[in-house]
C-alpha positions as CSV (number, residue, x, y, z in Angstrom):
1,X,26.0,-20.2,-7.8
2,X,25.4,-17.3,-5.5
3,X,22.5,-16.4,-3.1
4,X,19.9,-13.6,-3.4
5,X,19.4,-12.1,0.0
6,X,17.1,-9.1,0.2
7,X,17.4,-8.2,-3.5
8,X,21.2,-8.3,-3.8
9,X,23.7,-11.0,-4.6
10,X,26.1,-12.4,-2.2
11,X,28.4,-15.5,-2.3
12,X,28.4,-18.5,-0.1
13,X,30.7,-17.4,2.7
14,X,31.1,-14.4,4.6
15,X,34.8,-14.2,5.6
16,X,34.2,-11.2,8.2
17,X,32.2,-13.1,10.7
18,X,31.8,-16.8,9.9
19,X,33.7,-19.7,8.1
20,X,31.8,-21.9,5.7
21,X,31.5,-25.6,6.9
22,X,32.2,-28.3,4.3
23,X,29.9,-31.2,3.3
24,X,26.6,-31.8,1.8
25,X,25.0,-29.1,4.0
26,X,27.5,-26.1,3.2
27,X,25.3,-23.8,1.7
28,X,24.3,-21.7,4.9
29,X,25.7,-23.9,7.7
30,X,28.2,-21.8,9.7
31,X,30.5,-22.2,12.3
32,X,31.2,-19.7,15.2
33,X,34.7,-18.5,15.7
34,X,34.8,-20.1,19.5
35,X,33.6,-23.6,17.8
36,X,30.4,-23.6,20.1
37,X,28.0,-24.9,17.6
38,X,24.4,-24.4,18.0
39,X,21.8,-25.8,15.6
40,X,18.4,-24.2,14.1
41,X,16.5,-27.7,14.9
42,X,18.8,-29.7,17.1
43,X,16.6,-32.6,16.8
44,X,17.2,-32.8,12.9
45,X,20.7,-34.1,11.6
46,X,20.5,-31.9,8.6
47,X,19.9,-28.9,10.6
48,X,21.6,-25.7,9.4
49,X,23.9,-23.9,12.2
50,X,22.4,-21.1,14.3
51,X,24.1,-17.7,14.8
52,X,25.4,-17.4,18.3
53,X,24.9,-14.4,20.2
54,X,24.3,-13.6,24.1
55,X,21.0,-13.1,25.2
56,X,21.6,-9.3,25.7
57,X,22.6,-8.8,22.3
58,X,19.2,-10.8,21.0
59,X,17.2,-8.5,23.4
60,X,18.7,-5.3,22.0
61,X,18.8,-6.3,18.7
62,X,15.2,-7.3,18.4
63,X,13.9,-4.3,20.4
64,X,15.6,-1.9,18.0
65,X,14.3,-4.1,15.0
66,X,10.7,-3.6,16.6
67,X,11.1,0.1,17.0
68,X,12.2,0.5,13.5
69,X,9.4,-1.7,12.3
70,X,7.0,0.1,14.2
71,X,8.6,3.5,12.9
72,X,8.6,2.6,9.4
73,X,4.9,1.2,9.2
74,X,3.6,4.4,11.3
75,X,5.2,7.0,9.3
76,X,4.5,5.6,6.0
77,X,0.8,5.1,7.2
78,X,0.5,8.8,7.9
79,X,1.7,9.2,4.4
80,X,-0.8,7.0,2.9
81,X,-3.7,8.3,5.3
82,X,-2.7,12.0,4.3
83,X,-2.8,11.3,0.5
84,X,-5.8,9.3,0.5
85,X,-8.1,11.4,2.8
86,X,-7.5,15.1,1.5
87,X,-8.9,15.7,-1.9
88,X,-6.3,18.4,-2.7
89,X,-3.5,15.7,-2.4
90,X,-5.0,13.6,-5.2
91,X,-2.3,14.6,-7.7
92,X,0.0,12.5,-9.9
93,X,2.8,13.1,-8.1
94,X,1.4,12.2,-4.8
95,X,-0.5,8.8,-6.3
96,X,3.3,7.8,-6.9
97,X,4.5,8.7,-3.5
98,X,1.3,6.9,-1.9
99,X,2.2,3.8,-4.0
100,X,5.9,4.1,-2.6
101,X,4.5,4.5,0.7
102,X,2.6,1.3,0.4
103,X,5.5,-0.7,-0.7
104,X,7.4,0.7,2.4
105,X,4.9,0.0,4.8
106,X,4.7,-3.7,3.8
107,X,8.4,-4.1,4.1
108,X,7.9,-2.4,7.5
109,X,5.4,-5.4,8.6
110,X,7.6,-8.2,7.5
111,X,10.7,-6.7,9.1
112,X,10.4,-8.7,12.3
113,X,10.5,-12.2,9.8
114,X,13.5,-10.7,7.9
115,X,15.1,-10.0,11.5
116,X,14.6,-13.8,12.7
117,X,16.4,-15.0,9.5
118,X,19.4,-12.4,9.4
119,X,20.0,-12.3,13.2
120,X,19.9,-16.1,13.6
121,X,20.7,-17.3,10.2
122,X,17.6,-19.8,10.9
123,X,14.2,-20.0,8.9
124,X,11.5,-21.5,11.1
125,X,8.6,-21.0,8.8
126,X,8.8,-23.7,6.5
127,X,10.2,-24.2,2.9
128,X,6.7,-23.3,1.2
129,X,6.4,-19.9,3.1
130,X,10.3,-19.2,2.5
131,X,9.6,-19.4,-1.3
132,X,6.2,-17.3,-0.8
133,X,8.0,-14.8,1.5
134,X,11.0,-14.6,-1.0
135,X,8.8,-13.6,-3.6
136,X,6.9,-11.0,-1.7
137,X,9.9,-9.1,-0.2
138,X,11.6,-8.9,-3.5
139,X,8.4,-7.8,-5.2
140,X,8.2,-4.9,-2.7
141,X,11.9,-4.1,-3.2
142,X,11.6,-4.1,-7.1
143,X,8.1,-2.0,-6.7
144,X,9.8,0.5,-4.4
145,X,12.5,1.0,-6.7
146,X,10.1,1.2,-9.9
147,X,8.3,3.7,-8.1
148,X,11.4,6.1,-7.6
149,X,11.7,5.8,-11.5
150,X,8.2,6.8,-12.0
151,X,8.8,9.7,-9.6
152,X,12.0,10.7,-11.6
153,X,10.0,10.8,-14.9
154,X,7.1,12.9,-13.2
155,X,9.6,15.4,-12.0
156,X,11.7,15.5,-15.3
157,X,8.4,16.3,-17.1
158,X,7.2,18.9,-14.5
159,X,10.3,20.7,-14.5
160,X,12.0,20.5,-17.9
161,X,8.4,20.5,-19.9
162,X,6.1,22.1,-17.6
163,X,3.6,23.3,-20.4
164,X,3.0,19.8,-21.6
165,X,2.9,18.3,-17.7
166,X,-1.0,18.4,-17.8
167,X,-1.3,16.7,-20.9
168,X,1.6,13.9,-20.4
169,X,0.9,13.2,-16.8
170,X,-2.4,12.5,-15.7
171,X,-4.3,10.7,-13.0
172,X,-5.1,8.0,-15.3
173,X,-2.1,7.4,-16.8
174,X,-0.3,7.5,-13.4
175,X,-2.7,4.9,-12.0
176,X,-2.1,2.7,-15.0
177,X,1.4,3.0,-14.6
178,X,1.4,2.1,-11.0
179,X,-0.5,-0.8,-11.6
180,X,1.8,-2.0,-14.2
181,X,5.2,-1.7,-12.1
182,X,3.3,-3.6,-9.3
183,X,2.1,-6.4,-11.8
184,X,5.5,-6.7,-13.5
185,X,7.3,-6.7,-10.1
186,X,5.2,-9.6,-9.1
187,X,5.3,-11.6,-12.2
188,X,9.2,-11.2,-12.9
189,X,9.9,-12.2,-9.1
190,X,7.7,-14.9,-9.1
191,X,9.2,-16.1,-12.6
192,X,12.5,-15.6,-10.8
193,X,11.9,-18.0,-7.8
194,X,10.2,-20.8,-9.9
195,X,12.6,-20.9,-12.6
196,X,15.6,-21.1,-10.5
197,X,14.3,-24.2,-9.1
198,X,13.4,-23.4,-5.5
199,X,10.3,-25.5,-5.2
200,X,12.1,-28.5,-6.9
201,X,12.8,-31.4,-4.6
202,X,16.2,-32.2,-6.0
203,X,17.5,-28.7,-4.8
204,X,16.5,-29.5,-1.1
205,X,18.6,-32.2,-1.0
206,X,21.7,-30.0,-1.0
207,X,20.4,-27.6,1.6
208,X,20.7,-27.8,5.4
209,X,17.4,-27.8,7.0
210,X,16.3,-24.2,8.1
211,X,17.6,-22.3,5.4
212,X,15.9,-19.7,3.1
213,X,17.6,-18.6,0.0
214,X,17.5,-19.0,-3.5
215,X,20.5,-20.5,-5.4
216,X,20.8,-18.5,-8.8
217,X,22.9,-19.3,-12.0
218,X,24.9,-16.6,-13.9
219,X,22.3,-15.9,-16.5
220,X,19.7,-15.1,-14.1
221,X,22.4,-13.3,-12.0
222,X,23.2,-11.0,-14.7
223,X,19.6,-10.6,-16.0
224,X,18.5,-9.6,-12.2
225,X,21.4,-7.2,-12.0
226,X,20.4,-5.2,-15.3
227,X,16.5,-5.5,-14.6
228,X,16.6,-4.7,-11.1
229,X,19.4,-2.2,-10.4
230,X,21.4,-1.1,-13.4
231,X,18.6,0.0,-15.6
232,X,16.8,1.9,-13.2
233,X,19.5,3.4,-11.6
234,X,20.8,4.6,-15.0
235,X,17.3,6.2,-15.8
236,X,17.0,7.8,-12.5
237,X,20.4,9.2,-12.5
238,X,20.1,10.6,-16.2
239,X,16.7,12.2,-15.6
240,X,17.6,13.9,-12.4
241,X,20.9,15.2,-13.9
242,X,18.8,16.8,-16.4
243,X,16.4,18.0,-13.8
244,X,19.0,19.5,-11.6
245,X,20.5,21.2,-14.6
246,X,17.2,23.0,-15.4
247,X,16.5,23.9,-11.7
248,X,20.1,25.6,-11.6
249,X,19.2,27.6,-14.7
250,X,15.7,28.5,-13.3
251,X,17.2,29.7,-10.1
252,X,19.5,31.9,-11.8
253,X,16.8,33.6,-13.8
254,X,14.6,33.9,-10.6
255,X,17.2,35.4,-8.6
256,X,18.2,38.0,-11.3
257,X,14.4,39.0,-11.8
258,X,14.3,39.3,-8.0
259,X,17.6,41.4,-7.6
260,X,16.4,43.8,-10.6
261,X,13.4,44.6,-8.6
262,X,11.1,42.9,-11.4
263,X,7.7,41.5,-10.8
264,X,7.9,37.7,-10.4
265,X,4.8,36.1,-11.9
266,X,2.9,33.0,-11.1
267,X,4.7,30.9,-13.6
268,X,8.0,31.8,-12.2
269,X,6.9,31.0,-8.7
270,X,5.6,27.8,-10.0
271,X,8.9,26.8,-11.7
272,X,10.6,27.5,-8.4
273,X,8.0,25.5,-6.6
274,X,8.5,22.7,-8.8
275,X,12.1,22.9,-8.5
276,X,12.0,22.4,-4.7
277,X,9.8,19.5,-5.2
278,X,12.1,17.6,-7.5
279,X,15.2,18.7,-5.1
280,X,13.0,17.1,-2.4
281,X,12.5,13.8,-4.4
282,X,16.0,13.9,-5.6
283,X,17.1,13.6,-2.1
284,X,14.9,10.4,-1.7
285,X,16.5,9.0,-4.7
286,X,20.0,9.6,-4.2
287,X,19.7,8.0,-0.4
288,X,18.4,5.1,-1.9
289,X,21.1,4.5,-4.7
290,X,23.9,5.3,-2.2
291,X,22.7,2.6,0.2
292,X,21.9,0.2,-2.5
293,X,25.3,0.7,-3.9
294,X,26.8,0.2,-0.5
295,X,24.8,-3.2,-0.1
296,X,26.2,-4.5,-3.1
297,X,29.6,-4.5,-2.1
298,X,29.7,-5.0,1.8
299,X,28.3,-7.3,4.4
300,X,24.9,-8.0,3.2
301,X,23.2,-9.6,6.3
302,X,24.2,-6.3,8.3
303,X,24.3,-3.6,6.0
304,X,20.5,-4.7,4.4
305,X,19.0,-3.1,7.6
306,X,20.4,0.3,6.4
307,X,17.7,-0.2,3.4
308,X,15.1,-1.0,5.9
309,X,16.1,2.2,7.7
310,X,15.7,4.2,4.6
311,X,12.2,2.9,4.1
312,X,11.5,4.9,7.3
313,X,13.3,8.0,6.5
314,X,11.2,8.9,3.3
315,X,8.2,10.3,5.4
316,X,10.9,12.6,7.3
317,X,12.3,13.9,4.1
318,X,8.3,14.9,3.3
319,X,8.0,16.5,6.6
320,X,11.3,18.7,6.2
321,X,10.2,19.7,2.7
322,X,6.5,19.3,2.1
323,X,4.1,21.6,4.0
324,X,1.2,19.5,2.9
325,X,2.7,16.8,5.0
326,X,3.3,18.6,8.2
327,X,-0.6,20.1,8.1
328,X,-1.9,16.7,7.2
329,X,-0.3,14.6,9.8
330,X,-1.6,17.7,12.4
331,X,-4.9,17.0,11.4
332,X,-4.9,13.5,11.5
333,X,-3.3,13.4,14.7
334,X,-5.7,15.7,16.2
335,X,-8.8,13.5,14.8
336,X,-9.7,16.5,12.5
337,X,-9.7,14.2,9.3
338,X,-13.3,12.9,10.9
339,X,-14.7,16.2,10.1
340,X,-16.5,16.1,6.8
341,X,-14.8,19.5,5.8
342,X,-11.6,18.1,6.0
343,X,-11.9,16.2,2.9
344,X,-12.2,19.5,0.9
345,X,-9.8,21.6,2.7
346,X,-6.4,21.2,4.1
347,X,-5.4,24.5,6.2
348,X,-2.3,26.3,5.0
349,X,-1.9,23.8,2.1
350,X,0.5,24.5,-0.8
351,X,1.2,21.4,-2.9
352,X,4.8,22.1,-3.4
353,X,6.2,23.3,-0.4
């Protein structure tokens, strides 16, 4: 079996930093290199072994984690407030971005809990909460990736089939799609944890006390790999390859028209704007896929935090490429959103810039 951690699969040993202890409690019990053993629960014989760090290391790591958590929550909250408050931002694309920001914000809220588990290699919150937490965190990661698939589909239709976009991509259809991915993510990950016997008593006999992991058989491992990574990534990459090809052709046409001194009509400008929007969201997707690829093959306990850093990176990408985000954040921070008129107007607003 392998252990599912943070939505990815890892083996039962980590040769770079620890060596696996033998015996009945060998799943997550580790011994440090200097053989100075500390237990998660010293009074319990079956306790897992605690990761050994100096007090300075603990303080630095927890300060960094706290700042990262606050950063992620704050920036994604700005995105949520911007899209929910300003009516001009109520578009299908922004609705998906809103859903993505909700998932990222919730992950930011549980970062301190994840930090305790990853840093100390101990789980202090009980078996039941471990199972619920596993379902919750994996549901959020699955929903986050599913939202990226929706964004890719949205941008594909907008760039490659602009005339069909108003009919194909509506607020109602987008809302239904978002509800479906959240429902499917919740159902799948709940089934995943239950069917792998997490809540079964016999399973706990072979675990040390203070461990929070799900041991998974080969069939479920393969299923999860395809459902939660390979298929979504193939869809996203295929759609964006097509988008970037069309964008390249559109840019060539626009540049030719502008060099020839011809008038560039509104439709052409709109295409350029949609292309820029697709490029922006493409950057977000690319960063996500690159980080997940790295995490699949490196030390999960350390590099998992790169994904959490990515969750706080999304709003910065919006700030760099979307003018609506800059303007709306300014209105939020200056408390202009409490004015009734702000619901109907967004100063210097341009949806695709």
